[in-house]
PAKE-290214 format. One record per residue: residue number from 1; y, z, x of N, C-alpha, C, O in turn. Coordinates in steps of 0.05 Angstrom, whole numbers, plus 5000, padded with zeros to 4 digits. Example, Ala and Ser with C-alpha at 12.3 -4.5 7.8 and 13.67 -1.06 7.14 Angstrom:
2
- 1 | 4886 | 5156 | 5264 | 4910 | 5156 | 5246 | 4934 | 5156 | 5264 | 4934 | 5169 | 5285
- 2 | 4955 | 5142 | 5257 | 4979 | 5143 | 5273 | 5001 | 5157 | 5258 | 5023 | 5161 | 5268
This chain:
60
- 1 | 2771 | 3371 | 5166 | 2769 | 3400 | 5165 | 2780 | 3412 | 5191 | 2776 | 3400 | 5212
- 2 | 2792 | 3435 | 5188 | 2802 | 3448 | 5212 | 2779 | 3462 | 5227 | 2758 | 3466 | 5215
- 3 | 2783 | 3469 | 5252 | 2762 | 3483 | 5267 | 2754 | 3509 | 5253 | 2731 | 3517 | 5253
- 4 | 2773 | 3523 | 5241 | 2767 | 3548 | 5227 | 2750 | 3543 | 5202 | 2731 | 3558 | 5197
- 5 | 2756 | 3522 | 5188 | 2740 | 3514 | 5164 | 2712 | 3506 | 5172 | 2693 | 3513 | 5158
- 6 | 2710 | 3492 | 5194 | 2683 | 3484 | 5204 | 2667 | 3508 | 5212 | 2643 | 3509 | 5207
- 7 | 2680 | 3528 | 5224 | 2665 | 3552 | 5233 | 2656 | 3567 | 5208 | 2633 | 3577 | 5208
- 8 | 2672 | 3569 | 5187 | 2664 | 3583 | 5163 | 2642 | 3567 | 5149 | 2622 | 3579 | 5139
- 9 | 2644 | 3541 | 5149 | 2623 | 3524 | 5137 | 2596 | 3529 | 5151 | 2576 | 3531 | 5138
- 10 | 2597 | 3529 | 5177 | 2573 | 3533 | 5193 | 2560 | 3560 | 5187 | 2536 | 3562 | 5184
- 11 | 2577 | 3581 | 5185 | 2566 | 3608 | 5178 | 2554 | 3609 | 5150 | 2533 | 3621 | 5146
- 12 | 2568 | 3596 | 5131 | 2557 | 3595 | 5104 | 2530 | 3581 | 5102 | 2511 | 3590 | 5090
- 13 | 2529 | 3558 | 5115 | 2504 | 3543 | 5115 | 2481 | 3558 | 5129 | 2458 | 3557 | 5120
- 14 | 2488 | 3572 | 5150 | 2468 | 3588 | 5164 | 2458 | 3610 | 5146 | 2434 | 3616 | 5145
- 15 | 2476 | 3624 | 5131 | 2468 | 3645 | 5113 | 2450 | 3634 | 5090 | 2431 | 3647 | 5082
- 16 | 2458 | 3611 | 5079 | 2442 | 3599 | 5058 | 2414 | 3592 | 5068 | 2394 | 3597 | 5054
- 17 | 2413 | 3581 | 5092 | 2388 | 3573 | 5104 | 2370 | 3597 | 5108 | 2346 | 3597 | 5101
- 18 | 2381 | 3619 | 5119 | 2365 | 3643 | 5123 | 2355 | 3655 | 5097 | 2332 | 3663 | 5095
- 19 | 2373 | 3657 | 5077 | 2365 | 3668 | 5051 | 2343 | 3652 | 5038 | 2324 | 3663 | 5027
- 20 | 2346 | 3626 | 5038 | 2326 | 3608 | 5025 | 2299 | 3612 | 5039 | 2278 | 3615 | 5025
- 21 | 2299 | 3611 | 5065 | 2273 | 3613 | 5080 | 2260 | 3641 | 5077 | 2236 | 3643 | 5075
- 22 | 2276 | 3662 | 5075 | 2266 | 3689 | 5070 | 2254 | 3691 | 5042 | 2233 | 3703 | 5038
- 23 | 2268 | 3679 | 5023 | 2258 | 3679 | 4995 | 2231 | 3665 | 4994 | 2212 | 3675 | 4981
- 24 | 2228 | 3642 | 5006 | 2203 | 3627 | 5006 | 2181 | 3643 | 5019 | 2159 | 3645 | 5009
- 25 | 2187 | 3655 | 5042 | 2167 | 3671 | 5057 | 2157 | 3694 | 5040 | 2133 | 3700 | 5039
- 26 | 2175 | 3708 | 5026 | 2167 | 3731 | 5010 | 2150 | 3722 | 4986 | 2130 | 3735 | 4979
- 27 | 2158 | 3700 | 4973 | 2143 | 3690 | 4950 | 2116 | 3679 | 4959 | 2097 | 3681 | 4944
- 28 | 2115 | 3667 | 4982 | 2089 | 3657 | 4992 | 2070 | 3681 | 4997 | 2046 | 3679 | 4991
- 29 | 2080 | 3702 | 5008 | 2064 | 3726 | 5014 | 2053 | 3738 | 4989 | 2031 | 3750 | 4989
- 30 | 2068 | 3736 | 4967 | 2059 | 3747 | 4941 | 2046 | 3726 | 4923 | 2039 | 3732 | 4900
- 31 | 2043 | 3701 | 4933 | 2031 | 3679 | 4919 | 2044 | 3675 | 4891 | 2031 | 3674 | 4871
- 32 | 2071 | 3674 | 4891 | 2086 | 3670 | 4867 | 2098 | 3643 | 4865 | 2095 | 3626 | 4883
- 33 | 2111 | 3638 | 4842 | 2124 | 3612 | 4837 | 2154 | 3616 | 4839 | 2165 | 3638 | 4835
- 34 | 2168 | 3594 | 4845 | 2197 | 3593 | 4844 | 2204 | 3573 | 4822 | 2189 | 3553 | 4818
- 35 | 2226 | 3578 | 4809 | 2233 | 3561 | 4786 | 2259 | 3545 | 4793 | 2278 | 3557 | 4803
- 36 | 2259 | 3520 | 4786 | 2281 | 3502 | 4792 | 2287 | 3486 | 4767 | 2271 | 3483 | 4749
- 37 | 2312 | 3475 | 4766 | 2319 | 3457 | 4745 | 2316 | 3428 | 4756 | 2326 | 3422 | 4778
- 38 | 2302 | 3411 | 4741 | 2298 | 3383 | 4749 | 2302 | 3366 | 4724 | 2286 | 3368 | 4706
- 39 | 2322 | 3349 | 4725 | 2327 | 3331 | 4702 | 2330 | 3346 | 4676 | 2320 | 3337 | 4655
- 40 | 2343 | 3369 | 4677 | 2348 | 3384 | 4653 | 2325 | 3402 | 4644 | 2327 | 3415 | 4623
- 41 | 2303 | 3402 | 4658 | 2280 | 3418 | 4652 | 2275 | 3439 | 4674 | 2280 | 3434 | 4697
- 42 | 2265 | 3462 | 4666 | 2258 | 3483 | 4685 | 2229 | 3479 | 4693 | 2212 | 3478 | 4676
- 43 | 2225 | 3478 | 4719 | 2198 | 3474 | 4729 | 2191 | 3496 | 4748 | 2208 | 3506 | 4762
- 44 | 2165 | 3504 | 4748 | 2156 | 3524 | 4767 | 2140 | 3511 | 4789 | 2123 | 3493 | 4784
- 45 | 2145 | 3519 | 4814 | 2130 | 3508 | 4837 | 2119 | 3532 | 4852 | 2133 | 3551 | 4858
- 46 | 2094 | 3530 | 4859 | 2081 | 3551 | 4876 | 2096 | 3552 | 4903 | 2100 | 3531 | 4916
- 47 | 2103 | 3576 | 4911 | 2117 | 3579 | 4936 | 2101 | 3568 | 4960 | 2113 | 3559 | 4979
- 48 | 2075 | 3570 | 4958 | 2058 | 3560 | 4980 | 2061 | 3530 | 4984 | 2054 | 3519 | 5005
- 49 | 2071 | 3516 | 4964 | 2075 | 3487 | 4966 | 2102 | 3479 | 4978 | 2107 | 3456 | 4983
- 50 | 2119 | 3499 | 4983 | 2145 | 3494 | 4994 | 2145 | 3501 | 5024 | 2130 | 3519 | 5033
- 51 | 2160 | 3486 | 5039 | 2162 | 3491 | 5068 | 2190 | 3501 | 5074 | 2210 | 3494 | 5062
- 52 | 2192 | 3519 | 5094 | 2219 | 3527 | 5103 | 2235 | 3503 | 5113 | 2223 | 3484 | 5123
- 53 | 2261 | 3505 | 5111 | 2277 | 3482 | 5120 | 2298 | 3492 | 5139 | 2305 | 3515 | 5141
- 54 | 2309 | 3473 | 5154 | 2332 | 3478 | 5172 | 2355 | 3462 | 5160 | 2357 | 3437 | 5164
- 55 | 2372 | 3475 | 5144 | 2393 | 3462 | 5130 | 2412 | 3447 | 5149 | 2424 | 3427 | 5141
- 56 | 2416 | 3458 | 5173 | 2434 | 3445 | 5192 | 2423 | 3418 | 5201 | 2438 | 3401 | 5210
- 57 | 2397 | 3414 | 5199 | 2384 | 3389 | 5207 | 2388 | 3368 | 5185 | 2389 | 3344 | 5191
- 58 | 2390 | 3377 | 5160 | 2392 | 3358 | 5137 | 2420 | 3352 | 5128 | 2424 | 3331 | 5115
- 59 | 2439 | 3368 | 5135 | 2467 | 3364 | 5126 | 2484 | 3360 | 5151 | 2483 | 3375 | 5170
- 60 | 2500 | 3339 | 5150 | 2519 | 3333 | 5172 | 2544 | 3349 | 5170 | 2561 | 3347 | 5187
């Protein structure tokens, strides 16, 4: 990847990280569930059971 592509990738990942963590925080404050697809099935998970993540730590 070029330096420009890497910079764009970093910005995109940062935005995704921020959005995900804000979503979790809001849903935790309202004690709501988030819904995900897992093995072709839709499952609900209480937001309080999810932890904020640092996407830059998990993806190289």
